[in-house]
N, C-alpha and C positions, 0 to 999 in steps of 0.2 A: 430518652425516647424522642424520636423526631416527630414533628408535627406533620399533618397531612400536606401542608404547603411545602415544607422542606422535602418531604418524600417526592412530591410532584416535580420539584426542581431537579432532584437526582434522576428521576425517571426521564424527564425531558433531556437532560444531558446525556444519559445513556442511549436514548433513542437517536439523538444526533450523532453520537459516536458510532452506533450500529449502521446508520445510513452512510456515514463516511467510509466505514470499512467495507460495506457492500459495494459502494461505488469503486473503491480502490481494487477490490477483488475482481469486479467486472472488467475494469481497465486492464488488469494484469492477464486475465484470461483472453481478452481481445488481443493483447500483445503477443501472447504465446501462439494463438491461432495464426496471426500474421507472420510470425517467425517460421512456423511450420510451412506456410505457403511459400515463403521466400527461399532463396538459395543462399543459405548461410555459409555454405562451404566455398562459395566464390571468393577467391582471394582479393578481388577488387573491393569487397565490402567488409573484409575482416577488420580493418582498422576502425571503421564506423561502428560496427557491432561491439568491438572491445571497448571503445569510448562510451557507448551508450550503457553497456552493462557495468562499466566502472562507475558511471554516475549513479546508476540504480543502486549499486552496492554501497556507495558513499551515502546516499540518501537514507538507506536502511540503517546504516551505522549511526547516522546523525539523529535518528528518531529517538526521542526521549521516552524511556520506559518509566512507568511508575515504580516506586521502590519495591512494591510487592511482586512486580513482574520480573525484577532483575535477578 
């Protein structure tokens, strides 16, 4: 059984992770809203969008999942 101080450390770590995920979520929603406002179909910007989305996909793949999430 864990001590109250050990549990508090776990709670603090989880709260930090939640804050990080909320920030990431807000950033992604902002990005989606901006993409909706922009003219994605314009061929002049196609290469830039493809590169940006490629980087986003790569960052997602590089994210380390914990063993139980795999």
